PyMOL Python script that loads the backbone (N, CA, C, O; Angstrom):
from pymol import cmd

cmd.read_pdbstr("""\
ATOM      1  N   MET A   1     -29.327 -78.546 -22.598  1.00  0.00           N
ATOM      2  CA  MET A   1     -28.658 -77.260 -22.554  1.00  0.00           C
ATOM      3  C   MET A   1     -27.163 -77.505 -22.310  1.00  0.00           C
ATOM      4  O   MET A   1     -26.799 -78.263 -21.412  1.00  0.00           O
ATOM      5  N   PRO A   2     -26.302 -76.867 -23.105  1.00  0.00           N
ATOM      6  CA  PRO A   2     -24.868 -77.079 -22.906  1.00  0.00           C
ATOM      7  C   PRO A   2     -24.372 -76.433 -21.621  1.00  0.00           C
ATOM      8  O   PRO A   2     -24.928 -75.446 -21.139  1.00  0.00           O
ATOM      9  N   ASP A   3     -23.334 -77.007 -21.094  1.00  0.00           N
ATOM     10  CA  ASP A   3     -22.715 -76.492 -19.877  1.00  0.00           C
ATOM     11  C   ASP A   3     -21.994 -75.187 -20.203  1.00  0.00           C
ATOM     12  O   ASP A   3     -21.103 -75.201 -21.052  1.00  0.00           O
ATOM     13  N   PRO A   4     -22.336 -74.046 -19.565  1.00  0.00           N
ATOM     14  CA  PRO A   4     -21.694 -72.768 -19.891  1.00  0.00           C
ATOM     15  C   PRO A   4     -20.202 -72.744 -19.570  1.00  0.00           C
ATOM     16  O   PRO A   4     -19.466 -71.913 -20.102  1.00  0.00           O
ATOM     17  N   ARG A   5     -19.753 -73.653 -18.700  1.00  0.00           N
ATOM     18  CA  ARG A   5     -18.328 -73.687 -18.374  1.00  0.00           C
ATOM     19  C   ARG A   5     -17.495 -74.281 -19.508  1.00  0.00           C
ATOM     20  O   ARG A   5     -16.281 -74.084 -19.553  1.00  0.00           O
ATOM     21  N   SER A   6     -18.138 -75.004 -20.424  1.00  0.00           N
ATOM     22  CA  SER A   6     -17.413 -75.530 -21.583  1.00  0.00           C
ATOM     23  C   SER A   6     -17.798 -74.682 -22.782  1.00  0.00           C
ATOM     24  O   SER A   6     -18.559 -75.122 -23.643  1.00  0.00           O
ATOM     25  N   CYS A   7     -17.286 -73.500 -22.836  1.00  0.00           N
ATOM     26  CA  CYS A   7     -17.678 -72.473 -23.792  1.00  0.00           C
ATOM     27  C   CYS A   7     -17.535 -72.938 -25.239  1.00  0.00           C
ATOM     28  O   CYS A   7     -18.534 -73.003 -25.956  1.00  0.00           O
ATOM     29  N   ARG A   8     -16.354 -73.253 -25.675  1.00  0.00           N
ATOM     30  CA  ARG A   8     -16.123 -73.763 -27.026  1.00  0.00           C
ATOM     31  C   ARG A   8     -15.113 -74.896 -26.961  1.00  0.00           C
ATOM     32  O   ARG A   8     -13.948 -74.711 -27.314  1.00  0.00           O
ATOM     33  N   PRO A   9     -15.549 -76.067 -26.514  1.00  0.00           N
ATOM     34  CA  PRO A   9     -14.593 -77.171 -26.388  1.00  0.00           C
ATOM     35  C   PRO A   9     -13.983 -77.570 -27.729  1.00  0.00           C
ATOM     36  O   PRO A   9     -12.869 -78.093 -27.769  1.00  0.00           O
ATOM     37  N   ASP A  10     -14.708 -77.327 -28.836  1.00  0.00           N
ATOM     38  CA  ASP A  10     -14.158 -77.670 -30.147  1.00  0.00           C
ATOM     39  C   ASP A  10     -12.968 -76.787 -30.511  1.00  0.00           C
ATOM     40  O   ASP A  10     -12.144 -77.176 -31.339  1.00  0.00           O
ATOM     41  N   LEU A  11     -12.868 -75.599 -29.903  1.00  0.00           N
ATOM     42  CA  LEU A  11     -11.737 -74.710 -30.135  1.00  0.00           C
ATOM     43  C   LEU A  11     -10.707 -74.786 -29.009  1.00  0.00           C
ATOM     44  O   LEU A  11      -9.679 -74.110 -29.045  1.00  0.00           O
ATOM     45  N   GLY A  12     -10.998 -75.613 -28.017  1.00  0.00           N
ATOM     46  CA  GLY A  12     -10.080 -75.728 -26.888  1.00  0.00           C
ATOM     47  C   GLY A  12     -10.191 -74.581 -25.905  1.00  0.00           C
ATOM     48  O   GLY A  12      -9.247 -74.294 -25.169  1.00  0.00           O
ATOM     49  N   LEU A  13     -11.354 -73.916 -25.890  1.00  0.00           N
ATOM     50  CA  LEU A  13     -11.563 -72.786 -24.983  1.00  0.00           C
ATOM     51  C   LEU A  13     -12.496 -73.189 -23.859  1.00  0.00           C
ATOM     52  O   LEU A  13     -13.582 -73.716 -24.101  1.00  0.00           O
ATOM     53  N   SER A  14     -12.078 -72.945 -22.650  1.00  0.00           N
ATOM     54  CA  SER A  14     -12.934 -73.199 -21.503  1.00  0.00           C
ATOM     55  C   SER A  14     -13.509 -71.869 -21.020  1.00  0.00           C
ATOM     56  O   SER A  14     -13.063 -70.800 -21.438  1.00  0.00           O
ATOM     57  N   TRP A  15     -14.497 -71.949 -20.140  1.00  0.00           N
ATOM     58  CA  TRP A  15     -15.127 -70.744 -19.612  1.00  0.00           C
ATOM     59  C   TRP A  15     -14.104 -69.838 -18.916  1.00  0.00           C
ATOM     60  O   TRP A  15     -14.119 -68.633 -19.166  1.00  0.00           O
ATOM     61  N   PRO A  16     -13.218 -70.355 -18.055  1.00  0.00           N
ATOM     62  CA  PRO A  16     -12.240 -69.472 -17.420  1.00  0.00           C
ATOM     63  C   PRO A  16     -11.320 -68.781 -18.425  1.00  0.00           C
ATOM     64  O   PRO A  16     -10.945 -67.626 -18.222  1.00  0.00           O
ATOM     65  N   THR A  17     -10.954 -69.464 -19.498  1.00  0.00           N
ATOM     66  CA  THR A  17     -10.092 -68.864 -20.517  1.00  0.00           C
ATOM     67  C   THR A  17     -10.798 -67.710 -21.205  1.00  0.00           C
ATOM     68  O   THR A  17     -10.204 -66.652 -21.413  1.00  0.00           O
ATOM     69  N   VAL A  18     -12.044 -67.903 -21.557  1.00  0.00           N
ATOM     70  CA  VAL A  18     -12.815 -66.857 -22.230  1.00  0.00           C
ATOM     71  C   VAL A  18     -13.034 -65.672 -21.291  1.00  0.00           C
ATOM     72  O   VAL A  18     -12.913 -64.523 -21.715  1.00  0.00           O
ATOM     73  N   MET A  19     -13.352 -65.933 -20.030  1.00  0.00           N
ATOM     74  CA  MET A  19     -13.579 -64.843 -19.078  1.00  0.00           C
ATOM     75  C   MET A  19     -12.300 -64.063 -18.812  1.00  0.00           C
ATOM     76  O   MET A  19     -12.347 -62.842 -18.662  1.00  0.00           O
ATOM     77  N   ASP A  20     -11.166 -64.737 -18.752  1.00  0.00           N
ATOM     78  CA  ASP A  20      -9.897 -64.024 -18.561  1.00  0.00           C
ATOM     79  C   ASP A  20      -9.635 -63.078 -19.728  1.00  0.00           C
ATOM     80  O   ASP A  20      -9.212 -61.939 -19.530  1.00  0.00           O
ATOM     81  N   ALA A  21      -9.886 -63.556 -20.946  1.00  0.00           N
ATOM     82  CA  ALA A  21      -9.681 -62.705 -22.124  1.00  0.00           C
ATOM     83  C   ALA A  21     -10.660 -61.538 -22.123  1.00  0.00           C
ATOM     84  O   ALA A  21     -10.284 -60.411 -22.445  1.00  0.00           O
ATOM     85  N   PHE A  22     -11.907 -61.800 -21.764  1.00  0.00           N
ATOM     86  CA  PHE A  22     -12.922 -60.750 -21.718  1.00  0.00           C
ATOM     87  C   PHE A  22     -12.554 -59.682 -20.694  1.00  0.00           C
ATOM     88  O   PHE A  22     -12.679 -58.487 -20.962  1.00  0.00           O
ATOM     89  N   ARG A  23     -12.104 -60.113 -19.530  1.00  0.00           N
ATOM     90  CA  ARG A  23     -11.717 -59.148 -18.492  1.00  0.00           C
ATOM     91  C   ARG A  23     -10.532 -58.298 -18.933  1.00  0.00           C
ATOM     92  O   ARG A  23     -10.490 -57.097 -18.668  1.00  0.00           O
ATOM     93  N   GLN A  24      -9.575 -58.921 -19.602  1.00  0.00           N
ATOM     94  CA  GLN A  24      -8.396 -58.176 -20.051  1.00  0.00           C
ATOM     95  C   GLN A  24      -8.778 -57.107 -21.073  1.00  0.00           C
ATOM     96  O   GLN A  24      -8.346 -55.960 -20.958  1.00  0.00           O
ATOM     97  N   VAL A  25      -9.572 -57.469 -22.058  1.00  0.00           N
ATOM     98  CA  VAL A  25      -9.994 -56.503 -23.074  1.00  0.00           C
ATOM     99  C   VAL A  25     -10.902 -55.447 -22.446  1.00  0.00           C
ATOM    100  O   VAL A  25     -10.784 -54.262 -22.757  1.00  0.00           O
ATOM    101  N   GLY A  26     -11.800 -55.871 -21.567  1.00  0.00           N
ATOM    102  CA  GLY A  26     -12.690 -54.929 -20.901  1.00  0.00           C
ATOM    103  C   GLY A  26     -11.930 -53.908 -20.076  1.00  0.00           C
ATOM    104  O   GLY A  26     -12.290 -52.731 -20.066  1.00  0.00           O
ATOM    105  N   GLN A  27     -10.892 -54.338 -19.390  1.00  0.00           N
ATOM    106  CA  GLN A  27     -10.082 -53.428 -18.587  1.00  0.00           C
ATOM    107  C   GLN A  27      -9.393 -52.396 -19.471  1.00  0.00           C
ATOM    108  O   GLN A  27      -9.297 -51.225 -19.105  1.00  0.00           O
ATOM    109  N   GLU A  28      -8.913 -52.832 -20.639  1.00  0.00           N
ATOM    110  CA  GLU A  28      -8.279 -51.901 -21.568  1.00  0.00           C
ATOM    111  C   GLU A  28      -9.278 -50.860 -22.075  1.00  0.00           C
ATOM    112  O   GLU A  28      -8.930 -49.694 -22.258  1.00  0.00           O
ATOM    113  N   VAL A  29     -10.517 -51.291 -22.299  1.00  0.00           N
ATOM    114  CA  VAL A  29     -11.535 -50.378 -22.820  1.00  0.00           C
ATOM    115  C   VAL A  29     -11.934 -49.348 -21.760  1.00  0.00           C
ATOM    116  O   VAL A  29     -12.048 -48.160 -22.060  1.00  0.00           O
ATOM    117  N   ILE A  30     -12.143 -49.799 -20.529  1.00  0.00           N
ATOM    118  CA  ILE A  30     -12.636 -48.850 -19.521  1.00  0.00           C
ATOM    119  C   ILE A  30     -11.536 -47.937 -18.989  1.00  0.00           C
ATOM    120  O   ILE A  30     -11.842 -46.896 -18.408  1.00  0.00           O
ATOM    121  N   THR A  31     -10.264 -48.295 -19.171  1.00  0.00           N
ATOM    122  CA  THR A  31      -9.195 -47.413 -18.709  1.00  0.00           C
ATOM    123  C   THR A  31      -8.688 -46.484 -19.802  1.00  0.00           C
ATOM    124  O   THR A  31      -7.913 -45.569 -19.520  1.00  0.00           O
ATOM    125  N   ALA A  32      -9.109 -46.701 -21.042  1.00  0.00           N
ATOM    126  CA  ALA A  32      -8.692 -45.824 -22.140  1.00  0.00           C
ATOM    127  C   ALA A  32      -9.390 -44.473 -21.990  1.00  0.00           C
ATOM    128  O   ALA A  32     -10.558 -44.427 -21.606  1.00  0.00           O
ATOM    129  N   PRO A  33      -8.702 -43.384 -22.285  1.00  0.00           N
ATOM    130  CA  PRO A  33      -9.351 -42.074 -22.183  1.00  0.00           C
ATOM    131  C   PRO A  33     -10.450 -41.938 -23.238  1.00  0.00           C
ATOM    132  O   PRO A  33     -10.269 -42.366 -24.378  1.00  0.00           O
ATOM    133  N   PRO A  34     -11.572 -41.354 -22.870  1.00  0.00           N
ATOM    134  CA  PRO A  34     -12.666 -41.202 -23.836  1.00  0.00           C
ATOM    135  C   PRO A  34     -12.313 -40.154 -24.895  1.00  0.00           C
ATOM    136  O   PRO A  34     -11.520 -39.243 -24.657  1.00  0.00           O
ATOM    137  N   GLY A  35     -12.913 -40.310 -26.041  1.00  0.00           N
ATOM    138  CA  GLY A  35     -12.711 -39.336 -27.111  1.00  0.00           C
ATOM    139  C   GLY A  35     -13.481 -38.060 -26.839  1.00  0.00           C
ATOM    140  O   GLY A  35     -14.276 -38.004 -25.901  1.00  0.00           O
ATOM    141  N   PRO A  36     -13.256 -37.032 -27.647  1.00  0.00           N
ATOM    142  CA  PRO A  36     -13.969 -35.774 -27.439  1.00  0.00           C
ATOM    143  C   PRO A  36     -15.463 -35.932 -27.736  1.00  0.00           C
ATOM    144  O   PRO A  36     -15.860 -36.716 -28.599  1.00  0.00           O
ATOM    145  N   VAL A  37     -16.264 -35.183 -27.015  1.00  0.00           N
ATOM    146  CA  VAL A  37     -17.721 -35.207 -27.221  1.00  0.00           C
ATOM    147  C   VAL A  37     -18.045 -34.270 -28.370  1.00  0.00           C
ATOM    148  O   VAL A  37     -17.719 -33.084 -28.321  1.00  0.00           O
ATOM    149  N   THR A  38     -18.691 -34.802 -29.414  1.00  0.00           N
ATOM    150  CA  THR A  38     -19.064 -33.969 -30.553  1.00  0.00           C
ATOM    151  C   THR A  38     -20.559 -33.650 -30.561  1.00  0.00           C
ATOM    152  O   THR A  38     -20.978 -32.610 -31.068  1.00  0.00           O
ATOM    153  N   VAL A  39     -21.359 -34.556 -29.993  1.00  0.00           N
ATOM    154  CA  VAL A  39     -22.807 -34.348 -29.952  1.00  0.00           C
ATOM    155  C   VAL A  39     -23.287 -34.758 -28.574  1.00  0.00           C
ATOM    156  O   VAL A  39     -22.905 -35.815 -28.071  1.00  0.00           O
ATOM    157  N   LEU A  40     -24.112 -33.940 -27.964  1.00  0.00           N
ATOM    158  CA  LEU A  40     -24.683 -34.260 -26.670  1.00  0.00           C
ATOM    159  C   LEU A  40     -26.161 -34.550 -26.867  1.00  0.00           C
ATOM    160  O   LEU A  40     -26.928 -33.667 -27.250  1.00  0.00           O
ATOM    161  N   GLY A  41     -26.558 -35.786 -26.605  1.00  0.00           N
ATOM    162  CA  GLY A  41     -27.961 -36.173 -26.774  1.00  0.00           C
ATOM    163  C   GLY A  41     -28.769 -35.888 -25.526  1.00  0.00           C
ATOM    164  O   GLY A  41     -28.232 -35.865 -24.418  1.00  0.00           O
ATOM    165  N   ILE A  42     -30.046 -35.675 -25.705  1.00  0.00           N
ATOM    166  CA  ILE A  42     -30.952 -35.428 -24.585  1.00  0.00           C
ATOM    167  C   ILE A  42     -32.015 -36.512 -24.610  1.00  0.00           C
ATOM    168  O   ILE A  42     -32.514 -36.887 -25.671  1.00  0.00           O
ATOM    169  N   GLU A  43     -32.349 -37.001 -23.451  1.00  0.00           N
ATOM    170  CA  GLU A  43     -33.362 -38.045 -23.325  1.00  0.00           C
ATOM    171  C   GLU A  43     -34.650 -37.603 -24.009  1.00  0.00           C
ATOM    172  O   GLU A  43     -35.060 -36.448 -23.896  1.00  0.00           O
ATOM    173  N   GLU A  44     -35.277 -38.525 -24.712  1.00  0.00           N
ATOM    174  CA  GLU A  44     -36.489 -38.183 -25.447  1.00  0.00           C
ATOM    175  C   GLU A  44     -37.695 -37.987 -24.543  1.00  0.00           C
ATOM    176  O   GLU A  44     -38.634 -37.276 -24.902  1.00  0.00           O
ATOM    177  N   THR A  45     -37.675 -38.611 -23.378  1.00  0.00           N
ATOM    178  CA  THR A  45     -38.814 -38.458 -22.474  1.00  0.00           C
ATOM    179  C   THR A  45     -38.659 -37.164 -21.699  1.00  0.00           C
ATOM    180  O   THR A  45     -37.545 -36.710 -21.439  1.00  0.00           O
ATOM    181  N   ARG A  46     -39.771 -36.587 -21.338  1.00  0.00           N
ATOM    182  CA  ARG A  46     -39.749 -35.321 -20.617  1.00  0.00           C
ATOM    183  C   ARG A  46     -39.392 -35.554 -19.163  1.00  0.00           C
ATOM    184  O   ARG A  46     -39.906 -36.478 -18.533  1.00  0.00           O
ATOM    185  N   ARG A  47     -38.517 -34.722 -18.632  1.00  0.00           N
ATOM    186  CA  ARG A  47     -38.120 -34.847 -17.232  1.00  0.00           C
ATOM    187  C   ARG A  47     -38.900 -33.842 -16.394  1.00  0.00           C
ATOM    188  O   ARG A  47     -39.322 -32.795 -16.885  1.00  0.00           O
ATOM    189  N   GLY A  48     -39.080 -34.172 -15.148  1.00  0.00           N
ATOM    190  CA  GLY A  48     -39.799 -33.271 -14.248  1.00  0.00           C
ATOM    191  C   GLY A  48     -41.305 -33.492 -14.346  1.00  0.00           C
ATOM    192  O   GLY A  48     -41.775 -34.397 -15.035  1.00  0.00           O
ATOM    193  N   ARG A  49     -42.049 -32.643 -13.641  1.00  0.00           N
ATOM    194  CA  ARG A  49     -43.498 -32.833 -13.690  1.00  0.00           C
ATOM    195  C   ARG A  49     -44.116 -31.985 -14.764  1.00  0.00           C
ATOM    196  O   ARG A  49     -43.571 -30.952 -15.155  1.00  0.00           O
ATOM    197  N   MET A  50     -45.249 -32.424 -15.235  1.00  0.00           N
ATOM    198  CA  MET A  50     -45.974 -31.694 -16.278  1.00  0.00           C
ATOM    199  C   MET A  50     -46.568 -30.436 -15.679  1.00  0.00           C
ATOM    200  O   MET A  50     -46.993 -30.432 -14.524  1.00  0.00           O
ATOM    201  N   ARG A  51     -46.596 -29.382 -16.450  1.00  0.00           N
ATOM    202  CA  ARG A  51     -47.179 -28.136 -15.978  1.00  0.00           C
ATOM    203  C   ARG A  51     -48.485 -27.871 -16.650  1.00  0.00           C
ATOM    204  O   ARG A  51     -49.126 -26.857 -16.375  1.00  0.00           O
TER     205      ARG A  51
END
""", "prot")
cmd.dss("prot")
cmd.show_as("cartoon", "prot")
cmd.util.cbc("prot")
cmd.orient("prot")
C-alpha cells in the first residue's frame, strides 16, 4: 500500500501540499454565498409515526 503522505511524488506533490490546496479551495466554496433556491426537495421516506 502506498504511503498516503506521498500523494503524487511523480508530480512533485506531497500530502501537505495537496491538503493546503484542498483547504484553500474548500474555504472559498463554503464562504461563497449560495445561489437562489429553485426547487425544494422532500425526503422520500415518511417522517413521523404511521397512523
